[in-house]
C-alpha positions, 0 to 999 in steps of 0.5 A: 460417183454421180458419173458411175451411178448415171452410166449404170442407170443408162445401161438398165435402161437400154437393156430394159428397152432392148427386152421390151423390143424383143417382146414386141417382136415376138422374138422372146416367147413370153411364156419362157420369161414366167417363173417358176417353170413346172418341170419333172425328172424323165429318162432320155437316152438312158439318162435321167434329165429335167423335162418342161412341163408338169409330171411324175418324175420317172427317175432321180439318177441315171442309175434309174435309166440303164436298161436291166440286164436280161435274167433269161436266156433261150436254147434249144431242147428237144427241138423246141426253143425254151426260155431258160432262167439265168444270164446267157446267149440266146441260141434261138427265137421260135422252135423252127431255129432248133430244127436240124437242117435236112439236106436233099440226097446227093445225086451222082 
C-alpha cells in the first residue's frame, strides 16, 4: 500500500515538473491554461462550430448555416433580363444576354 502511494506521488511530481518546465521554455501558451475560455458559435464552411473569443452566437445547429435556396430566377422577356419569382434556372445576367445574335449577310 505504501509503495503504490509513493509511486503515485512520484508520478504527480514528475508531471508537475514537466509542465513547469514547458511553461518556462514557453512551449505551452499560458493563455491556453486559463479557464474558462470565452467562446461563441459561428458558421464555418456551412457548419455551426465553436470558435474562441467573445461574441454573439450566430448559429445553434448546422441547419442555421445552410445556404438558402434562391426564391427567384432570371428570364429573357421582350429582350430584357428580368427577375421572376420562384425557383428556376436563370437564363440571363444582363439585357444583352437576351438580344438575338445578328449575322452578317453571306457573300458569294
